[in-house]
N, C-alpha and C positions, 0 to 999 in steps of 0.2 A: 678678259682674255681666256680662251679655252686652251689648257695645256694638254698636249697629246699624251695619252697614257702609255706606260711602258708595257709592251707585250712580253710577258714572262717566258713565253716559248722561244724568244730570241736569246735567252741566257742559258748557258750550261751551268752545272753546279757551282763552279768557281765564279762565274759571272754573277750568279744569284747571291753568292756570299758577299761579293763586292758591293752589290746593290744594297743589301741589308746593312752593311757597314756604313754606306753613304747616307742612309736615313736614320742612323743611330740605333739600329737593331742588332742583336747578337747574330753572328754568322750561322749558328746552328739552325736558325729558322729556315735557311735555304734547304737543308736536308729534309726538314718536315714538309716544306712546300713541294719539293720535287717528288716525294713519296705520294703525296695527295694527287698531284697532277698525273704522274706517269705510272703509278702502281694502282691507284684507285679510279683514275679517270674523272676526277672532280675538278670542275672549273669555277664553282661558286665558292668564293672565299669564306662565306658564312657557314658553309658545311664542313669546314676544316676544324674539327672539334678540339684539337690541341693548340690552336692559335688563339691568342687573347682577343677579347672584343675590340680593344683599341687598335690592334694590328689588323683585324678584320676590316674595320672602317677605313684605315689608311690604305690598305691594299685595294679595296673597292674604289676608293677615290682616285688613286694614282696609277693603278695597274689593271691589266686585263689578261685573259687567257683567250686569245683569238686565233682561230684557224681559218683557212680558206673555206669558202662556202660551196656546198654541193650544188652544181648547176644541173647535172644529169647523172643518173646511175644506170648502168646496163649490167645485166646478169647473163652470162653465156650458158648454153646448154651443158657445158662441161663443168660448171660450177665457178668459173672465173668471174670476178666482179671488176668492172671498170668504173671509176668515178671521173667525171669532168668537173674540175674544181675551179671556181671563179675567184680570182684575187681582187684585192681592193681597187687596183687600177684598171680593172676590166679585162685583163688578160686571163686566159684559162690554161690550166695544165692538166695532165692526166696521170692517174695512179691506178695500179692494177694489183688485185689480190688473186693468187693462184693457189688453190687448196690441193693438197695431195694427201695420201694416206698417212704419211709420217711427218708431214710438215705443212706449214702455211706460209707462203712466200709473198711478201709485199714488194712490188717494184715501184720505186719512187723517183720523182723528177728532181732535178737540181737547178734547171734553168728554164726560162720561158723561151721555148724554141731551142735551137742549137746553132752555133757559129761554125761548126766544122764541115758542113756541107758534104757529108758522105753520100755518094751517088745513089745508094740502094736504100736509103732511110727516109721514111715519110716525114719524120720530125724535122729532118734537115731541110726539106722542101718548104717548110713553113717560115724559115728565116729565124732571126734571133732578135729578142727584145731586151732582156736583162737577166741578171742573176736572181735567183730566189734568195730570200732572207732565211736565216735559221728557222724562224717561226713558220715560214711557208714550207720548209722541208720537213721539220719534225711534226708540224701540224698535219701533214698528210698521214703520218703514222698514227698520231693521236686520233684523228678523225676516223680513219679506217678501223682502228681498234674499237671505237665507240659503235660504229655501224655493225661490227662483227661480234659484239658482246664480249670482246676480248677481256675486259676488266671484270666481268661477272663470273668467270669460270676459272677453276684451278688449272684446267688444261687450256693454255693460251692459244687463241686462234692464229696469232702471228708469231712464228718461230724464227723466221729468216727475213732479213732486209737486203734487197739488192738495189744499188744505185745504177739502174739500167733503164730508167724512164727517160723523159725528155732532158736533153742537155748533156754536157760533158762535165762530170763532177769536179775534175781537177782544175777546171777553169773557174771554179767558184769555191776555192779550197777553204777559205776562212769560215764561211757559213756551213759548208759541208762538215768541216772538222768539228764545229760545235755540236752539230746534229749527231755525229758519230759518238762524241763524248756522252751524250744523253742515251744513245742506244746501248752503249757498253756499260754505263754506270749502274752498279748494283742497286743504287737508290732510285734509279729511273727504270728504263726498260730491262736492263740487266741481261742483255744478250752476250753470248761469248763472241770473241773476235772472229771465229770461224763461221759464225752465222750472220756476219755482216760483210757484204761483198761490194767493193767499189769497182766499177767497170770504166776503163779508160780507152780512148782511141790512140793514146800514145803521147800524153803530155809529160814528157820525160823529166823536165826540171822539177816537178813536184813529187815524183815518186819517192825520192829519198826522205822528204819531209813526212809523207804519209807513213812510211815504214817506221820512222823514228817516233812519231807521235801516237800512232794507233795500231799499226801492224795488223790490219784486218785482211780478209781474203781479197785477192786481186784477180780481176778478169781483164783480159786485153782483147779488144776488138781488132783482130789481125786481118782475116778475110782474104789474104793473099800472102804468098811466100816469096815473091820477087818485087823489087821496088817499083818497077815500071807499072805493073798491074795495080799495086797498092796505091801508088800515086793517083791513079784514076778512081779507085774505089774509096779511099780514105785520104783526102788531100793533105792532112797534117803530116803524112809520111814524107812530104817534100822538105819539111823542117827536121823531122826526127825519123830517119829511115829505119828499116827493119833491124839491122845490126845494132844500131844505137838503142832502139827500144828493147830488144831482147836482152842486151847486156844490162840495161837498167832493171829489167825483170829479174834476172839472175841475182843481181845485187840486192834486190828487194827481199828475196827469199833468205839471203844470208846463209846461216849454218843450221837451218831448221829442216831436217830430212823428211819430216812428215808433211810439210807444206808443198803445194804445187800451184803454179800459175794456171788459171783456166784460160785457154785460148778459144775465143769465140770466132767461128768461121761460118759465115753465111754461104749456103750452097746455092749458087746462081747458075742456071743452065747455060752451058757453053762458054762461061766466063772464067770460072775458077774451080770446076768440078771434075776435071779429068784425072786419070791416074798419074799423069805427068805432074799435075799440080800437087797431088798427094805426095809424090816422091820428093818434090821441092820442099814441101812442108816438113817432112821427116828430116830432111837435111838441116833446115834452119833451126829446128827445135832440138837438135842433138846437144846433149849436155845440160839442158834446161829442164828441171823437174816440172812437168806440165801434164795437163789433161786437156783434150780437145773436145769442144762441144760443137758439133755440127748442127747448124740452124737452117732448116729448109727456108729459103727465101719466102717472105710473106708479101704477096703482091699488094699494091695500093694504086689508087687512080693515077693515071698518066706515067706510070713506071715503064721503063723500057726493058726491064728484066723479067725473067720467068724462073719459077722454082725448078730446081734440078729434079730429075725423075727419082723415084724411090730406088730403082736399081743403081743409078749413079751414086746416090748417097750411101747405099749399103756397100758398094764396091770401094768407095773412098774410105769408109770406116774400116773395112777389112784390110786394106793396104796399111793404114796407120796401126791397127791392132797387131798386124803381122810384124811390124817394126818395134813392137813393145810399147806403143803409146796408148795409154788409156783414152778411149774415144767413145763418146756417147752421141746419140742423135736426140736433139731436143724435140720432145713431143709438142706439136703446135697446139697452143691453148688460147682460146678466146678470139680466134680469127673471125668468128661470126659477129663479133662486136668490135672489130678492129682494135683488139687489145693484145695481139700477138707481137712478138719481137720485131721492131722496126716499123710498126704501124702507128705508134702514138703520134698524134699531131696537135692536139689541143686547139687553142685559138690564139694566135700570136698577132698582136696589133701592129707591130713595127718590124719590118724585114730588112732594115738598112744597116745593121751594126755588126756584121760578121767580122770584117777585117779588124775593126777596132778591138774586139774582144780577143781575137787570136793573137794580135800583137802584144797584148798586155802580158802574156806569159813570158815573153822574151826579156822583160824588165823586172821579173820577180827577184 
């Protein structure tokens, strides 16, 4: 009988300690292993020089360090990289690296597809299959780091992680939480909490848990300032309306004056981009430390929407800035390889489980 191997990427540091206890090894071995995997990029147990030969053999027999496989890789003319990653069950997800002068941001996926069905998002049109495991989430980071020679240089290629790829992270909280632990752990990737951003469409019941356990940067996909329009664009608004969501965001910040919520706002021509819409957004954000990121809508096949004009986007920004709200316009990156915001689609095998996954958050 063949026993399935334990993928060590599924375990955060505490989980790895517990695993070593279960096989009669000292828990400090977990720290050694985590450093080899996430600081040195080593996946061959026999190359881990401070591990005993006996433990080498035991790990090789019973464990593995297994990431998704690269199915396709595309490089944009602006330096953006997109990987289509194949999972063991045949589904595919997408991961994107965006280099800038002062940072390198990796956008990672948390689900195969998405159950929230936002009307302007290509990922949503693919349907939903399942949650990713921790190994499939942190494996995206590890694999991208290998491809970018992140482990071989003192100046790290990946400086920021954003959970803004395929899926709603807070509907897969347990796996995402373990991945965040590894991203923040000084023995693993060692990122600061401000360099890890979780983006949510508004899964309100999980925000307090995220604040208590990780306190990372938070981005909210708002895209409208009135409930009627947001119900159309972001259907989860029917469960947790704008007032409920923004109250939860304010509570998330607590008493930290330096922190702000990033409000993501897709600029869609004739839908949400008028100065009247800007005025409504100013009103609902009053009293909430926030910065607004205006995202020019990125077209995808069979979409009914169009990108707002540059003039409309600048006017919208000027109105918000005039009200004292820090507002940036996201520079579109990677749209020539369908790697821009809202364009990630992957290859989702099953499109039938949207309502099942959304209902689960109500019984958390």
